[in-house]
C-alpha positions as CSV (number, residue, x, y, z in Angstrom):
1,X,0.0,0.1,0.0
2,X,1.7,3.2,-1.0
3,X,0.4,5.5,1.9
4,X,0.3,4.7,5.7
5,X,-1.3,6.6,8.0
6,X,-1.0,6.8,11.8
7,X,-2.4,8.9,14.3
8,X,-0.7,9.9,17.8
9,X,-2.7,12.8,18.7
10,X,-5.7,11.3,21.2
11,X,-7.0,15.0,22.3
12,X,-6.9,16.2,18.7
13,X,-9.8,17.2,16.4
14,X,-11.8,14.2,14.5
15,X,-10.1,13.0,11.3
16,X,-10.3,9.6,10.1
17,X,-6.8,8.2,9.1
18,X,-9.0,6.3,6.4
19,X,-9.9,9.8,4.6
20,X,-6.1,10.8,4.9
21,X,-4.8,7.7,3.3
22,X,-7.4,8.1,0.2
23,X,-6.1,11.4,-0.3
24,X,-2.2,10.8,0.1
25,X,-2.8,7.9,-2.5
26,X,-4.9,10.3,-4.9
27,X,-2.1,13.0,-4.5
28,X,0.8,10.3,-5.3
29,X,-1.2,9.0,-8.3
30,X,-1.5,13.0,-9.6
31,X,2.2,13.0,-9.3
32,X,3.0,9.8,-10.9
33,X,4.1,8.3,-7.8
34,X,1.6,5.6,-7.4
35,X,4.4,3.1,-6.6
36,X,6.3,5.5,-3.6
37,X,5.5,4.6,-0.3
38,X,4.3,7.5,2.1
39,X,4.0,7.7,5.8
40,X,1.8,10.3,7.0
41,X,1.8,11.0,10.8
42,X,-1.0,13.1,12.3
43,X,0.3,14.3,15.4
44,X,0.0,17.3,18.0
45,X,1.8,20.7,18.8
46,X,4.1,19.1,21.2
47,X,5.5,16.5,19.0
48,X,5.8,18.9,16.2
49,X,7.6,21.4,18.4
50,X,10.1,18.7,19.6
51,X,10.7,17.5,15.9
52,X,11.1,21.0,14.7
53,X,13.6,22.0,17.6
54,X,15.5,18.8,16.7
55,X,15.7,18.7,13.0
56,X,15.5,22.5,12.0
57,X,16.7,24.0,15.6
58,X,13.3,25.9,15.8
59,X,12.1,25.9,19.2
60,X,8.5,26.4,18.3
61,X,5.8,24.1,17.2
62,X,4.8,24.0,13.3
63,X,2.2,22.6,11.2
64,X,3.7,20.3,8.9
65,X,7.2,18.7,8.5
66,X,8.4,16.4,5.8
67,X,11.3,14.0,6.4
68,X,12.7,12.9,2.9
69,X,13.8,9.4,2.6
70,X,14.9,8.7,-1.1
71,X,16.2,12.0,-2.7
72,X,13.8,13.5,-5.3
73,X,16.0,12.5,-8.1
74,X,15.5,8.9,-7.6
75,X,11.9,8.9,-6.6
76,X,11.0,9.7,-10.5
77,X,13.5,7.5,-12.2
78,X,13.1,4.2,-10.3
79,X,10.0,2.2,-10.8
80,X,10.1,-0.7,-8.6
81,X,10.8,-1.8,-6.3
82,X,8.4,0.9,-4.4
83,X,10.5,3.9,-3.5
84,X,10.3,5.0,0.2
85,X,9.3,8.6,-0.5
86,X,9.4,9.8,3.3
87,X,7.3,11.0,6.3
88,X,5.0,14.0,6.5
89,X,4.0,15.0,10.1
90,X,0.9,16.9,10.5
91,X,-0.3,18.7,13.8
92,X,-3.8,18.4,14.1
93,X,-3.9,21.0,16.8
94,X,-2.5,23.7,14.3
95,X,-4.3,22.4,11.5
96,X,-7.5,23.1,13.4
97,X,-6.6,26.6,14.4
98,X,-5.5,27.4,10.9
99,X,-8.6,26.2,9.3
100,X,-10.7,28.5,11.5
101,X,-8.3,31.0,10.9
102,X,-8.6,30.6,7.2
103,X,-12.4,30.0,7.3
104,X,-12.5,26.6,5.9
105,X,-12.7,22.7,7.1
106,X,-10.2,20.9,8.9
107,X,-10.1,18.5,6.2
108,X,-9.3,20.9,3.6
109,X,-6.4,22.4,6.1
110,X,-5.0,19.0,6.5
111,X,-5.2,18.2,2.8
112,X,-3.4,20.9,1.9
113,X,-0.6,20.7,4.9
114,X,-0.1,16.8,3.3
115,X,0.3,18.3,-0.4
116,X,2.9,21.0,0.7
117,X,4.6,18.1,2.8
118,X,4.6,15.9,-0.1
119,X,5.9,18.6,-2.5
120,X,8.9,19.0,-0.1
121,X,9.7,15.2,-0.5
122,X,9.7,15.6,-4.3
123,X,11.9,18.5,-4.1
124,X,10.0,21.5,-4.1
125,X,10.9,24.5,-1.5
126,X,10.4,27.9,-0.9
127,X,13.4,30.1,0.0
128,X,12.1,33.0,-2.1
129,X,8.7,34.7,-2.6
130,X,8.2,33.3,-6.4
131,X,9.3,29.9,-5.1
132,X,6.9,30.4,-2.3
133,X,3.9,31.2,-4.7
134,X,4.9,28.4,-7.1
135,X,4.6,25.9,-4.3
136,X,1.5,27.2,-2.9
137,X,-0.1,26.9,-6.6
138,X,1.0,23.2,-6.9
139,X,-0.5,22.6,-3.1
140,X,-3.5,23.9,-4.4
141,X,-3.7,22.0,-7.7
142,X,-3.0,18.9,-5.7
143,X,-5.6,19.2,-3.1
144,X,-8.1,20.1,-5.9
145,X,-7.3,16.6,-7.6
146,X,-7.3,14.8,-4.5
147,X,-10.4,16.1,-2.6
148,X,-13.4,15.8,-4.4
149,X,-15.7,18.9,-4.3
150,X,-18.1,19.1,-1.9
151,X,-21.6,20.6,-2.4
152,X,-22.9,22.8,0.2
153,X,-25.9,22.1,1.9
154,X,-28.0,24.5,0.6
155,X,-27.0,23.1,-2.9
156,X,-27.9,19.7,-2.2
157,X,-31.2,20.9,-0.7
158,X,-32.1,22.7,-3.8
159,X,-31.2,19.6,-5.9
160,X,-33.2,17.4,-4.2
161,X,-36.0,19.8,-4.1
162,X,-35.6,19.9,-8.0
163,X,-36.0,16.1,-8.4
164,X,-39.1,16.2,-6.4
């Protein structure tokens, strides 16, 4: 299976590992990385704080971290055996706060953070404003491809009324 999802945020907001796995697998497919293996860890601020301090020398929590296993140049040129792409670690605590601040749901925010981490694993980075814009655009494209658009409640009700 190309995506493995673990959850270590017992007090975090509700979000199923199954949903995250489906989104991750769709993102891998859209990047033509279906044989690649990806681990997604849903965690909390305390864990991300510790990882950020240990691996990036930044003494604060963050929303997402990506840990590459196979360099990006090898990921796209080695069809089998499956490439061990890496790990994406997401803080559900921060994702929930950011979702509220941006006015969208937790699933959308987690999908965006997953896309951002995955793009780091395949070689994208954002050292400049233009690179940040490119990476943000690519992340939005991945989310749009991987997360089916959900009709709003009012549109569903209007559709049911029209069928009656």
